[in-house]
C-alpha positions as CSV (number, residue, x, y, z in Angstrom):
1,M,-18.9,-4.6,55.0
2,N,-20.4,-4.4,51.5
3,Y,-17.7,-3.4,48.9
4,K,-18.6,-1.5,45.8
5,R,-16.6,-0.6,42.7
6,P,-14.9,2.8,42.7
7,K,-17.0,5.7,41.4
8,G,-16.5,6.1,37.7
9,T,-15.7,2.5,37.0
10,A,-17.8,-0.4,35.6
11,D,-17.9,-4.2,35.9
12,I,-18.1,-5.6,32.4
13,L,-20.2,-8.7,32.9
14,P,-20.2,-11.8,30.8
15,N,-23.3,-10.8,28.7
16,E,-21.5,-7.5,27.8
17,T,-18.0,-8.9,27.2
18,K,-19.2,-10.6,24.1
19,K,-19.9,-7.2,22.6
20,W,-16.4,-6.0,23.5
21,Q,-14.9,-9.1,22.0
22,F,-16.8,-8.6,18.8
23,V,-15.5,-5.0,18.6
24,E,-11.9,-6.0,19.3
25,K,-12.0,-8.9,16.8
26,T,-13.6,-6.8,14.1
27,A,-11.1,-4.0,14.7
28,K,-8.2,-6.4,14.4
29,K,-9.3,-7.6,11.0
30,V,-9.4,-4.0,9.6
31,L,-6.1,-3.1,11.3
32,D,-4.5,-6.1,9.8
33,A,-5.7,-5.1,6.4
34,Y,-4.0,-1.7,6.9
35,R,-0.8,-3.5,8.2
36,F,-0.9,-2.0,11.7
37,N,0.8,-4.1,14.5
38,E,-0.1,-4.1,18.2
39,I,2.0,-2.4,20.8
40,R,1.4,-2.6,24.6
41,T,2.7,-0.1,27.2
42,P,2.4,0.2,31.0
43,L,-0.7,1.4,32.7
44,F,1.3,4.1,34.5
45,E,4.2,6.3,33.5
46,S,6.2,9.3,34.7
47,F,3.9,12.3,35.4
48,D,6.3,14.5,33.4
49,L,5.7,12.4,30.3
50,F,2.1,13.5,30.1
51,S,2.6,17.1,31.5
52,R,5.2,17.7,28.8
53,G,3.8,15.6,26.0
54,V,0.1,16.3,26.4
55,G,0.5,19.9,27.6
56,E,0.3,21.6,31.0
57,T,-2.7,23.7,29.9
58,S,-4.8,20.8,28.7
59,D,-7.7,19.7,31.0
60,I,-6.1,16.2,31.1
61,V,-3.0,17.5,32.9
62,S,-4.5,20.4,34.8
63,K,-7.6,18.7,36.1
64,E,-8.0,15.1,35.3
65,M,-4.7,13.2,36.0
66,Y,-4.6,10.4,38.5
67,D,-1.2,11.1,39.8
68,F,0.7,10.1,43.0
69,Y,4.2,9.6,44.5
70,D,5.2,6.0,44.8
71,K,7.4,4.6,47.6
72,G,10.5,5.7,45.7
73,K,9.1,9.3,45.7
74,R,8.7,9.1,41.9
75,H,5.9,11.2,40.5
76,I,3.7,8.7,38.7
77,A,0.5,9.0,36.7
78,L,-2.0,6.5,35.5
79,R,-2.1,7.0,31.7
80,P,-4.9,9.4,30.7
81,E,-4.4,8.8,27.0
82,G,-2.3,6.5,24.7
83,T,-0.2,8.6,22.4
84,A,2.4,9.9,24.9
85,S,3.1,6.4,26.2
86,I,3.5,5.1,22.6
87,V,5.8,7.9,21.7
88,R,7.9,7.2,24.8
89,A,8.1,3.5,23.9
90,Y,9.0,4.5,20.3
91,V,11.9,6.6,21.5
92,E,13.1,4.3,24.4
93,N,13.1,1.2,22.2
94,K,14.7,3.0,19.2
95,L,11.8,2.0,16.9
96,Y,13.0,4.7,14.6
97,G,15.9,2.5,13.6
98,P,16.2,1.3,9.9
99,E,15.4,-2.3,10.9
100,H,11.9,-1.4,11.9
101,G,11.0,0.2,8.6
102,K,9.1,3.5,7.8
103,P,6.5,4.4,8.3
104,L,6.0,2.4,11.5
105,K,2.3,1.7,12.0
106,V,1.1,0.5,15.4
107,Y,-2.1,0.2,17.4
108,Y,-3.0,-0.1,21.1
109,N,-6.0,-1.1,23.1
110,G,-6.5,-0.8,26.8
111,P,-7.7,1.1,29.9
112,M,-7.1,4.8,30.5
113,F,-7.8,6.9,33.6
114,R,-9.1,10.4,34.0
115,Y,-10.5,12.0,37.2
116,E,-13.6,13.6,35.8
117,R,-17.3,13.7,36.7
118,P,-18.7,10.3,35.6
119,Q,-21.5,10.6,33.1
120,S,-22.9,8.7,30.1
121,G,-20.0,7.7,27.9
122,R,-17.4,9.3,30.3
123,M,-15.8,7.1,33.0
124,R,-12.8,7.5,35.3
125,Q,-11.5,4.2,34.0
126,F,-12.4,3.8,30.3
127,H,-11.0,1.9,27.4
128,Q,-9.4,3.3,24.3
129,L,-8.3,1.9,20.9
130,G,-5.9,4.0,19.0
131,V,-3.4,4.0,16.2
132,E,-0.1,5.8,15.6
133,V,2.0,6.2,12.4
134,F,5.6,7.4,12.7
135,G,8.0,8.6,10.1
136,S,5.9,10.0,7.3
137,R,5.1,13.7,6.5
138,N,3.3,12.6,3.3
139,P,-0.3,14.0,3.4
140,E,-1.3,10.5,2.0
141,T,-0.6,9.2,5.6
142,D,-3.2,11.7,6.9
143,V,-5.7,10.5,4.4
144,E,-4.9,6.8,4.9
145,T,-5.3,7.0,8.7
146,M,-8.5,8.9,8.5
147,A,-9.8,6.3,5.9
148,L,-8.8,3.6,8.4
149,A,-10.9,5.3,11.1
150,M,-13.9,5.5,8.8
151,D,-13.5,1.9,7.7
152,L,-13.3,0.7,11.3
153,F,-16.6,2.3,12.1
154,R,-18.2,1.0,8.9
155,A,-17.0,-2.5,9.8
156,F,-18.9,-2.3,13.1
157,G,-22.0,-1.5,11.0
158,L,-22.3,2.2,11.8
159,K,-23.7,4.5,9.1
160,Q,-24.7,7.8,10.6
161,L,-21.1,9.3,10.6
162,T,-19.7,12.7,9.8
163,L,-15.9,13.2,9.2
164,V,-14.9,16.8,10.3
165,V,-11.4,18.1,9.4
166,N,-9.3,21.2,10.1
167,S,-5.6,22.2,10.0
168,L,-3.7,23.8,12.9
169,G,-0.7,24.5,10.6
170,D,2.9,24.5,11.7
171,V,4.8,26.5,14.4
172,E,4.8,29.7,12.3
173,T,1.1,29.4,11.7
174,R,0.4,28.9,15.3
175,K,2.5,31.9,16.3
176,A,0.7,34.2,13.9
177,Y,-2.7,32.9,14.7
178,R,-2.0,33.0,18.5
179,E,-1.3,36.8,18.2
180,A,-4.5,37.3,16.2
181,L,-6.6,35.3,18.5
182,I,-5.3,37.0,21.6
183,A,-6.0,40.4,20.0
184,F,-9.6,39.2,19.2
185,L,-10.3,37.8,22.7
186,E,-8.7,40.4,25.0
187,P,-11.6,42.9,24.6
188,H,-13.9,40.0,25.8
189,F,-11.7,39.1,28.7
190,E,-14.2,39.9,31.5
191,N,-16.9,37.8,29.8
192,L,-14.8,34.7,29.4
193,S,-15.0,31.8,31.8
194,K,-12.4,31.5,34.5
195,D,-10.6,28.7,32.6
196,S,-10.5,30.6,29.4
197,Q,-9.2,33.7,31.2
198,E,-6.3,31.6,32.6
199,R,-5.6,30.1,29.1
200,L,-5.8,33.3,27.1
201,H,-2.1,34.1,27.2
202,K,-0.8,30.6,27.9
203,N,-2.6,28.8,25.1
204,P,-5.4,30.8,23.5
205,L,-6.3,28.0,21.0
206,R,-7.7,26.1,24.0
207,V,-10.3,28.9,24.4
208,L,-11.8,27.7,21.1
209,D,-12.3,24.3,22.6
210,S,-14.1,25.6,25.7
211,K,-17.4,23.9,26.6
212,D,-18.7,27.0,28.3
213,K,-21.7,28.5,26.4
214,K,-20.6,32.1,26.9
215,D,-17.1,31.3,25.6
216,Q,-18.7,29.5,22.6
217,E,-20.8,32.5,21.8
218,I,-17.7,34.8,21.9
219,V,-15.4,32.6,19.8
220,K,-18.0,32.0,17.0
221,D,-16.8,35.2,15.4
222,A,-13.1,34.5,16.0
223,P,-10.7,34.6,13.1
224,S,-10.1,31.3,11.2
225,I,-6.8,29.6,11.6
226,L,-7.1,28.6,8.0
227,D,-6.4,32.2,7.0
228,Y,-3.0,32.1,8.8
229,L,-1.6,28.9,7.3
230,T,1.9,29.1,6.0
231,E,2.4,28.3,2.3
232,E,3.7,24.8,3.3
233,S,0.8,24.0,5.7
234,A,-1.7,25.3,3.2
235,S,-0.3,23.1,0.5
236,H,-0.3,20.1,2.9
237,F,-4.0,20.7,3.7
238,E,-5.0,21.2,0.1
239,K,-3.4,17.9,-0.8
240,V,-5.2,16.2,2.0
241,K,-8.5,17.6,0.8
242,A,-7.8,16.7,-2.8
243,M,-7.0,13.0,-1.9
244,M,-10.1,12.8,0.2
245,D,-12.1,14.0,-2.8
246,D,-10.3,11.5,-5.1
247,L,-11.2,8.6,-2.7
248,E,-14.7,9.9,-2.4
249,I,-14.5,10.2,1.3
250,P,-17.1,12.7,2.4
251,Y,-15.9,15.4,4.9
252,T,-16.7,18.8,6.3
253,I,-14.3,21.5,7.4
254,D,-14.6,23.2,10.9
255,H,-12.1,26.0,11.2
256,R,-12.8,26.3,15.0
257,M,-12.0,22.7,15.8
258,V,-8.7,22.6,17.7
259,R,-8.8,19.4,19.8
260,G,-7.9,19.3,23.5
261,L,-4.3,18.2,23.3
262,D,-1.4,20.6,22.8
263,Y,0.7,18.4,20.5
264,Y,-1.3,18.5,17.3
265,T,-0.1,20.2,14.1
266,D,-1.5,20.5,10.6
267,T,-4.3,18.0,9.9
268,I,-6.7,17.2,12.8
269,F,-10.1,15.4,12.5
270,E,-13.1,14.1,14.4
271,I,-15.7,11.5,13.5
272,M,-19.1,12.4,14.8
273,S,-22.3,10.4,15.1
274,D,-25.9,11.8,14.8
275,A,-27.4,8.5,15.8
276,P,-30.9,8.7,17.4
277,G,-30.7,9.0,21.1
278,F,-27.7,11.3,21.3
279,G,-29.7,14.4,20.7
280,A,-26.9,16.1,18.9
281,L,-23.7,15.4,17.0
282,T,-21.4,13.4,19.3
283,T,-17.7,12.9,18.8
284,I,-16.8,9.3,18.8
285,C,-13.2,9.4,17.4
286,A,-10.5,12.1,17.2
287,G,-6.9,12.5,16.1
288,G,-4.5,14.2,13.9
289,R,-0.9,15.0,13.1
290,Y,1.8,15.7,15.7
291,N,5.1,16.5,14.1
292,G,7.0,17.7,17.2
293,L,6.0,15.2,19.9
294,V,8.7,12.7,19.4
295,E,11.4,15.4,19.8
296,E,9.5,16.7,22.9
297,V,9.9,13.3,24.5
298,G,13.6,13.1,23.6
299,G,13.7,11.3,20.2
300,P,14.9,12.3,16.8
301,E,12.8,14.5,14.5
302,T,9.9,12.3,13.6
303,P,6.5,13.2,12.2
304,G,3.5,11.3,13.5
305,F,-0.2,10.9,12.9
306,G,-2.8,9.0,15.0
307,F,-6.3,8.8,16.4
308,A,-8.1,7.1,19.3
309,F,-11.7,6.3,20.2
310,G,-13.4,5.1,23.4
311,L,-14.8,1.6,23.4
312,E,-17.6,2.6,25.8
313,R,-18.7,5.4,23.6
314,L,-18.5,3.1,20.5
315,L,-20.8,0.5,22.2
316,M,-23.3,3.3,23.0
317,T,-23.2,4.4,19.4
318,L,-23.9,0.8,18.2
319,D,-26.9,0.7,20.6
320,A,-28.1,4.1,19.3
321,E,-28.1,2.8,15.7
322,N,-29.8,-0.5,16.9
323,I,-26.9,-2.6,15.5
324,E,-27.2,-6.2,16.7
325,I,-24.0,-7.7,17.8
326,P,-23.5,-11.2,16.4
327,D,-22.7,-14.1,18.7
328,E,-19.0,-14.8,17.9
329,S,-19.0,-18.1,19.9
330,P,-22.4,-19.9,19.3
331,L,-23.0,-23.2,21.2
332,D,-22.9,-26.2,18.8
333,V,-24.2,-28.9,21.2
334,Y,-26.0,-29.1,24.5
335,V,-26.0,-32.7,25.9
336,V,-29.0,-33.7,27.9
337,G,-28.7,-36.6,30.3
338,I,-31.9,-38.5,31.5
339,G,-31.3,-40.6,34.5
340,S,-28.5,-40.5,37.1
341,S,-26.7,-43.3,35.4
342,T,-26.0,-41.2,32.3
343,S,-24.1,-38.4,34.1
344,A,-20.6,-39.8,33.7
345,E,-21.2,-40.6,30.0
346,T,-22.6,-37.2,29.1
347,F,-19.5,-35.7,30.7
348,K,-17.3,-37.9,28.5
349,V,-19.4,-36.9,25.4
350,V,-19.0,-33.2,26.2
351,Q,-15.3,-33.4,26.6
352,A,-14.9,-35.5,23.5
353,L,-16.8,-32.9,21.5
354,R,-14.7,-30.1,22.9
355,Q,-11.5,-31.9,22.0
356,Q,-12.6,-31.9,18.3
357,G,-13.3,-28.2,18.3
358,I,-17.1,-28.5,18.7
359,T,-18.4,-26.1,21.4
360,A,-20.4,-28.1,23.9
361,E,-22.1,-27.8,27.3
362,K,-24.1,-30.0,29.7
363,D,-26.0,-29.7,33.0
364,F,-23.9,-29.8,36.1
365,M,-26.8,-29.0,38.6
366,N,-28.6,-32.4,38.4
367,R,-31.7,-30.7,36.9
368,K,-34.6,-32.6,35.4
369,P,-34.7,-33.1,31.6
370,K,-37.3,-30.4,31.1
371,A,-35.0,-27.8,32.8
372,Q,-32.1,-29.1,30.7
373,F,-34.0,-28.6,27.5
374,K,-35.0,-25.1,28.5
375,T,-31.3,-24.3,29.2
376,A,-30.4,-25.7,25.7
377,D,-33.0,-23.4,24.2
378,K,-31.9,-20.4,26.2
379,L,-28.3,-20.9,25.1
380,K,-29.4,-21.2,21.5
381,A,-27.7,-24.6,20.9
382,R,-27.6,-25.7,17.3
383,V,-27.9,-29.3,18.3
384,V,-29.2,-31.1,21.3
385,M,-27.9,-34.6,22.0
386,T,-30.0,-36.6,24.4
387,L,-28.7,-39.6,26.3
388,G,-31.2,-41.7,28.3
389,E,-30.6,-44.9,30.1
390,D,-32.1,-46.9,27.2
391,E,-29.8,-45.2,24.7
392,L,-26.9,-45.8,27.0
393,K,-27.6,-49.5,26.9
394,E,-28.0,-49.5,23.1
395,G,-24.8,-47.5,22.6
396,T,-26.7,-44.7,20.8
397,I,-27.5,-41.0,21.4
398,S,-30.2,-38.8,20.0
399,F,-29.1,-36.0,17.7
400,K,-31.6,-33.2,17.1
401,A,-31.2,-30.1,14.9
402,M,-32.9,-27.3,16.8
403,A,-33.4,-25.1,13.7
404,T,-35.8,-27.7,12.1
405,G,-36.7,-30.0,15.0
406,K,-35.6,-33.0,13.0
407,Q,-33.6,-35.7,14.8
408,T,-31.8,-39.0,14.3
409,K,-29.8,-41.4,16.3
410,I,-26.1,-41.9,16.0
411,N,-23.7,-44.4,17.5
412,L,-22.3,-43.2,20.8
413,A,-18.9,-44.8,19.9
414,D,-18.6,-42.5,16.8
415,I,-18.3,-39.5,19.0
416,Y,-15.0,-40.8,20.4
417,T,-13.4,-41.3,16.9
418,D,-11.0,-38.8,15.4
419,N,-13.2,-37.9,12.5
420,F,-16.4,-37.3,14.3
421,K,-16.4,-33.5,13.5
422,N,-16.9,-34.4,9.8
423,Q,-19.8,-36.7,10.7
424,F,-21.3,-34.0,12.9
425,V,-21.2,-31.5,10.0
426,Q,-22.8,-34.0,7.7
427,E,-25.5,-35.1,10.1
428,L,-26.4,-31.4,10.8
429,A,-26.5,-30.6,7.1
430,V,-29.0,-33.5,6.4
431,L,-31.3,-32.4,9.2
432,T,-31.3,-28.8,8.2
433,A,-31.4,-29.3,4.4
434,D,-35.0,-28.0,4.2
435,E,-34.5,-25.0,6.5
436,K,-35.6,-21.7,4.9
């Protein structure tokens, strides 16, 4: 029987994992600069955590959850997003305690699961990197976190980005706007999609987020939530915009943007790309403020702000902007052995180089020298060391800098000394001194 990977999943092969490692390493540098610390949570949680935290009317809960009953008859779900799990960990581990400091800034990175139709950039198992900030109502937190998101994408080399913001206001705002939106939509009830008809009285804001073209045509004339902001929420949003202007962070406002999760309040945002190949603006990152979610999960009153982006979608965006991923682990030395009697010594050389922090490789397939040199070229080795039977007798080894083609001979015994790495650097510098 031939086994195949489950539909909607992918094998990330060695030539691709280097790209993932570059993204993760680059992200960590930026996150460190903003003083975010990593948090890791289980891949599965109680179903109720997501149905309560994310919202029963969201597509994630109503259509896309991978859920099941385990042997203990517990209702379990594979995590479809990161925030609810992080909030649960925040509450359960009492990270709101004074010893942890405020605001608490964390990030996560790992696989998520949603049962949806697989398509470009959307998988049933996908990977998400996200951040959460707990404990601060200050609009500066909104701006700092959005600035972090933009800095992350710039660190990856992306340029064709648009930051889109909106405010969903507080509970009072949502209540007033909910009534106005229902009043606007009810005359169009028969023309709404089935999903939007079901949501109209449960969560009418979700109608604004519909992907149905008929729904989109109807809601384009819907009232703006910005006209219903309470004085406090309006002030918060004005401060956010003013600080964005002060920091010269370009942004646009979209009053119809609501996001697909029920827990958002006040500031929400998306980062969009118009890179060639997408055909239209494509969302690559989204997030916002969620001031009531910690309480919903059983914790004390705690404001929060966060965002997340999919790594698969990010890599597609890097390709769309033709950004070349640098090799984060180049090969320093390829050791070529000529003659069967050199095999044992070339192995010793490779191991000695590795012990000194010099990346090294050799042939393990008993190939002829020509094939070994081709492999060294394919692997883009900086240096090729060649050991033939004559060199073995002399106690020397050829040292060739591939960038210039220049070579010299060094004593084989030097490789086994403690300070060979310094000698290696010096030899390579001499042979590449004229490189342009």
